[in-house]
N, C-alpha and C positions, 0 to 999 in steps of 0.2 A: 738768586738765592738769598734767603734771609738768614743772617747769622743768629745763633742761639746762645744767650749769655747764661753761664752757670757760675755760682759762687764756690770758692774753695778756701781752705785754710792751710797754713804751713804745718807740717808734721815734724815734731822734734824727735820722737822715739820711733824705732823700727823693731821688727821682730814679731813672733807669733803672739806673745802676750799683749803688747800694746795694740796690735792690730785687732785682736779679739775684743779688747775693751772699746775700741773705736766703733766696732760693728754693733756692740750692745748699746752704744750711745746714738745709733742711727746714722752713722757716716761710715765710709769705707776708705781704706788707704789707696793712694794713687801716686803715680809718678808722671812728671811732665819733663820732656827732654826734646832735643833737636834744635835745628835752626841756629846752631852756634852757641846754644846756652847749656850750662851744666844741668844735670838731672836734679830736679827739685821734688822732694817728698811733700805731698799735700794730702788733704782729705776732701772728699766731696759727698754730697747727698746722693745716694744711689737712685732714689725716686726722681730727683731732678734730672739726673743724667739720663736715665731711661726714657723720661718724657722727651728729652731733646733728641735722642737717636732713634726713636720709633716713629718719627714723622716721615714725610714724603721722601727725604733723602737718606734716611736710615743712618748707617755708620758714616756716610759721606757728608753728614751735616757739619758745617764749619761752626765750631764752638768758640765763644769768647769767654775765656776762663779768667775770672777776677779773683786773685789771691789776697785775702784779708783787705778787701776794699781797694786794692791798687788798680792801676790801669790794666784792663783785661788784655790778654794776649790771645791771638788766634791759634786754634789747634784742631786736630782731628783725633777721634778715638782710635788709637792704634791697636789696642788689645784690651780684653776684659776677661774676667773669670767668674763663673757661677759656682755656688755651693753644690756638690754632687747630689745632695738629698733634697734640700729646701728649694734649690734653684734660685736662691737670692743672689744678687750681684755682690761679689766680695772684694773685687779689685779692678782697677782700671789703669791703663797707660795712655797718656796723651802725647801726641806728636806735635810739637810746636811748628808752625809753618809761617812762611813769609807770603803775605797776600799778593805781592808783586811777582812771585815766582811760581812756575807750574808745579803741580803735585801729581803723584801717580796713585790712582785709585781704581777699583773695579766697579762697573755699573751694570745693572741688569740689561740683558737683551730680550726684548719682548716681541713676539710675532703677532700680527693681526691678519684677519681673513682666514679663509679655508682654501688650501692649495687645490688647484684643478687636479693634480695628480693624486691627491688623497681621495677626492670624489670618485676618481676612476679606480680606486682600490689600493693605491700606494700608501706609504707611511711617511709622515713628516718626521725628520730626525734633526734635532737642534743640537749641534756639536758644542756650542758655547752658551751656557745660561747667563754668564757674566763676561764682560769684555774689559780687559785692562786698558785704561786710557790715561792720557796726560793732558792737563789743561790748568788754567788759573783756578784758584779755589772758588772764585765767584762764578765761574762758568761750568762748574760740575753739573751735568744733567742728571735728572732723576733716573732716566733710563734711555736706551737707544731702541728705536722701534723700526720694525721691518715688516712690510706687507707681503705675504707669501701667496696671495690669491692667484697670480699668474704662473706659479711654478707647476710644471708638469712632472710626470714620472721620470726619474733619472736626472732631473735638474738639480744643480747646486748653485748656491750663492756664496760669494767670497767677501772678504773684507772690503774689497774695492767696490762692491755693489751697495754697501751701506751708506746712508746719508747721516752725517753727524753735524751737530751744531758748530758754528764758526768758532775756531780756536781750540777745538777738541781733536786730539790725535789718538787713533787706536794703536796700541803698542803690540801689533801683530803683523806678520808679513801680509802684503796686500793680496797674495794668492791663497791665503789661508781660508779653507771652507768653513763657514759658520752655520749654514742651514742646508739640508738636502732633502729631496723627496725620493725615497727608495721605491722601486717598482714592486708590484705584487710578485711573489715567488712563482716562476713559471711552472715548476713541477707540481705545485698545488693546484694550479689552474688546469693543467693537463689531466691530473688525477681525477679532479671533479668532473671534467668532461667525459672521461672514460667511464666513470661510474654512472653517469646519466644515460649513456648510450648502450650499456651492457644489458644483455637479455637476462631475465631472472634464471637462476640456476635450476636445473631439472631436479625433480624430487628423486631421492634415492630409490632404486628398485627394491621391491620387497624381497626379503630373504626367502629362498626356496624352502618349502615345507619338507621336512624329512619324511620319507616313506616309512610306514609302520613296520617294525621288525617282525619277521615270521618266527613263530614259536617252533621249536624242534619237535618232530613227531615222536610220540612215545612208542616204543616197541614192546 
């Protein structure tokens, strides 16, 4: 993984007023904390930050944050907020990390191929779109991939069936199901078969015609 450097500046004032002025100047308020350090109020360029975390690793990109030209420290984007109307980035939280210690992040689980059970009429069900993992920052994978081609109807695959890069641990029980192929619903199949074999309904009998009424004889 390549680390992404971003520049930051110390922030002396806090509150809605100073934060609004910062945004008008083209920067956003942020906080850096963790790894045994006190929380530090800083500002960053939102465009620079978004460019860093919209790459292949997304929010799992390891950032090198340089405050006022000082030696950069490694961090992950822990949280961020958008304006409800403009959708502009308005705040960010950075979690300082130690490159020699594991971090806990979520990575996408992607499936490849078309399951045999799906071809037979079943449905692929992916229980986890993201997997919680633990590893060194430099070993964070972009995603974990699993080939579902051989899966038949009613097959399941568990955490123990996944292959992960060296040094990566999935933080779930090994018996946890992550992907399944559900069989076609039997009732629907039987109903369709019955419908195909049924004879067409007979046309309703015509209503009997009423006999003409006899007029009473006049005396």
